C-alpha positions as a printed Julia matrix, in Angstrom:
228×3 Matrix{Float64}:
 133.72  172.49  175.71
 136.78  174.06  177.7
 140.24  173.53  175.52
 143.68  174.37  176.87
 145.93  175.21  173.97
 149.51  174.92  174.72
 151.19  176.57  171.93
 153.99  178.65  172.11
 153.65  180.98  168.56
 151.18  183.69  169.91
 149.74  184.13  166.21
 149.08  180.27  165.76
 147.6   180.43  168.83
 145.2   183.2   168.76
 144.24  182.19  165.42
 143.33  178.62  166.82
 141.4   180.35  169.95
 139.59  182.39  167.43
 138.2   179.25  165.46
 137.67  177.2   168.27
 135.49  180.03  170.09
 133.74  180.3   167.27
 132.68  176.6   167.27
 131.2   177.1   170.68
 134.25  176.25  172.51
 136.05  178.06  175.65
 139.32  178.39  175.37
 142.29  179.46  177.59
 146.14  179.63  175.89
 149.28  179.22  178.0
 152.58  179.41  175.51
 154.96  176.92  177.87
 155.19  173.59  179.64
 154.95  175.02  183.03
 152.15  176.98  182.48
 150.13  174.05  180.78
 150.71  172.5   184.13
 149.8   174.88  186.38
 146.22  175.52  184.11
 145.26  171.88  184.44
 142.21  172.29  186.65
 139.63  170.02  186.59
 137.08  171.88  184.45
 139.97  171.48  181.3
 138.28  169.03  178.9
 140.92  168.87  175.95
 144.44  169.46  175.67
 145.67  170.81  172.26
 149.49  170.26  172.66
 152.49  171.62  170.62
 155.81  169.87  170.91
 158.26  172.5   170.51
 157.75  174.32  174.07
 160.26  176.51  175.07
 160.75  175.4   178.63
 160.72  171.82  178.4
 160.02  169.39  175.52
 156.21  168.34  174.97
 156.85  164.92  175.22
 157.47  165.61  178.96
 154.53  167.74  179.38
 152.65  165.29  177.62
 154.03  162.15  180.38
 153.37  164.69  183.24
 149.7   165.46  181.92
 148.77  161.94  181.93
 150.38  161.24  185.31
 147.94  163.51  186.32
 144.32  163.71  184.66
 142.69  161.37  182.36
 142.18  164.17  180.32
 141.74  163.82  176.53
 145.26  165.39  174.29
 145.45  165.86  171.27
 149.12  166.79  170.51
 149.49  169.39  167.38
 152.73  169.67  165.79
 155.37  170.16  162.89
 157.21  166.76  163.74
 155.78  164.7   161.37
 158.13  160.88  161.36
 156.06  158.32  161.95
 158.63  157.5   165.27
 157.37  160.84  166.71
 153.35  159.84  166.71
 154.42  156.79  167.68
 156.4   158.59  170.86
 153.87  160.85  171.77
 151.5   158.41  171.5
 153.46  156.49  173.93
 153.81  159.71  176.41
 149.78  159.78  176.89
 148.28  161.14  173.95
 145.28  160.08  172.49
 145.5   161.99  169.04
 148.24  163.36  166.76
 148.15  166.08  163.82
 150.73  167.35  161.72
 151.01  170.97  161.25
 149.75  172.41  158.61
 146.55  170.52  159.01
 142.84  171.38  157.92
 140.9   173.31  161.14
 138.04  171.02  159.86
 140.17  168.04  160.83
 140.98  169.08  164.02
 137.63  169.96  164.63
 136.28  166.7   163.86
 138.93  165.19  165.96
 138.3   167.0   168.73
 134.91  166.28  168.75
 135.65  162.1   168.52
 138.27  162.43  171.17
 135.63  164.54  173.59
 133.07  161.23  173.66
 135.45  159.63  175.42
 134.0   160.89  178.66
 130.53  159.68  177.79
 131.19  155.95  176.96
 133.24  154.65  179.63
 131.31  151.58  180.94
 130.43  153.37  184.34
 129.22  156.32  182.78
 125.68  156.93  184.09
 122.95  156.83  181.18
 125.05  155.75  178.07
 124.79  151.88  178.07
 126.76  151.68  174.92
 127.36  152.89  171.6
 126.24  151.96  167.85
 129.43  151.78  165.29
 128.07  151.12  161.34
 125.34  149.24  162.07
 127.46  146.99  165.22
 125.89  148.1   168.57
 127.99  147.45  171.98
 126.4   147.17  174.72
 128.82  147.92  177.81
 126.43  146.86  180.75
 125.57  143.66  179.25
 128.8   143.23  177.74
 126.95  142.44  174.39
 127.68  142.71  170.56
 125.08  142.86  168.55
 124.96  142.86  164.5
 122.11  142.91  162.47
 119.47  142.24  165.39
 121.47  138.96  166.3
 124.22  138.85  169.34
 127.75  138.03  168.34
 129.66  135.58  170.91
 132.83  137.33  171.87
 135.45  136.26  174.49
 135.42  138.2   177.51
 139.0   139.8   176.51
 137.16  140.09  173.05
 135.06  142.42  174.35
 136.95  144.51  176.77
 139.42  144.93  173.52
 136.06  146.56  171.62
 134.98  148.26  174.82
 138.4   150.29  174.78
 138.17  151.49  171.51
 134.54  152.37  171.57
 135.69  154.51  174.16
 137.75  156.47  171.13
 135.57  156.5   168.28
 137.57  157.59  165.0
 141.03  157.74  167.39
 144.15  155.93  166.85
 144.39  154.08  170.37
 148.17  152.65  170.46
 148.87  148.94  170.95
 150.24  149.11  174.2
 147.02  150.97  175.8
 144.96  148.39  174.58
 146.69  145.94  176.27
 147.46  147.8   179.08
 143.9   148.4   180.17
 142.56  144.47  179.24
 145.63  142.97  180.63
 146.93  145.28  182.81
 150.46  144.2   181.64
 153.43  145.29  179.7
 152.69  145.59  175.95
 155.79  143.94  174.5
 154.69  140.05  175.98
 151.23  140.5   174.89
 151.59  141.76  171.51
 150.77  138.69  169.42
 147.76  138.38  171.65
 146.5   141.01  170.82
 146.7   140.47  167.21
 145.4   137.04  167.55
 142.51  138.49  169.68
 141.63  141.09  166.97
 141.96  138.69  164.17
 138.57  136.98  165.9
 136.6   139.86  166.65
 136.88  140.74  162.82
 135.8   137.11  161.63
 132.95  137.21  164.04
 131.62  140.24  163.17
 132.38  140.24  159.79
 131.88  143.59  159.03
 134.49  145.29  157.26
 135.93  148.05  158.04
 135.04  147.55  161.69
 138.29  147.82  163.14
 141.18  149.78  160.84
 145.07  149.13  162.05
 147.44  152.16  161.66
 150.24  150.54  161.12
 153.23  150.64  163.76
 150.74  152.78  166.18
 147.92  151.12  166.97
 144.43  150.79  166.29
 140.77  152.54  165.69
 137.09  151.89  165.55
 135.49  153.06  161.81
 133.37  156.52  161.99
 129.74  157.01  162.32
 128.93  156.34  166.27
 125.66  156.76  167.71
 125.41  156.86  171.71
 122.87  154.37  173.6
 120.69  156.0   176.05
 119.36  153.89  179.26
C-alpha cells in the first residue's frame, strides 16, 4: 500500500520510510502541511500525520485532508494529552499514536485501519466480517453468534457496521452518531450509549465493543473477512 508520511523531522521520516518499505509498502515523504495537501492523490492509501509542522498546525491539515478525501489518517505526534487525541479524532483522524511509539504497534494500526476500504457494505466481494466469533453480514444486515441470528434493531446494526469498518480502531462517538443518525453528536450521545448497552446485552460476548473513555468505541481484534 502507498503511505504518505507527513513529518518535518527528516531523520524520523527516513527511518519510518525505511521500515515501511521493508514491510512491503510504498512511501512518500513530505515535511510540511502544504506539501501534504499537494501530495494527496488518489493512490495514497494511508496518511501518517505529525501535528508539529512548520507551516501550519497538523490538526488544520487533518481537517483539510478529511474535507477532500476519506483516506485513513493516523496522527503520530509527541502531544500526549487526552485532549489532543480527542481534537485529532474530531478533526477527522482515524487513529492516534504517541511518540515514541513501538513500530510494531504502528504497523498493526496501519494494517487494521487499511481494512476500512474493504469493509464498506457497498464493497464488491466482501459481504461481511467475523470478529471474535461474531459474524456481521452487511448484505443481509444480520448478526450471528454461535450459528444463531441475534435480533438487532436497524440502528443497532448500523452502529455495529460502522465499528466493523474500523476493526481494532477507536471510532469517535461523534463519528458514529454522524454516520448512523446524520445529526450533531451532542443531542444523541445518550441515545448512542443506550443502543450500545442493548447491543452488548444481545451479543453477550465480552469484550465485543470496548469503551475508550473520553474518545469513543472500538471492536475487539480478530477480524476475518467473509467473501461472497
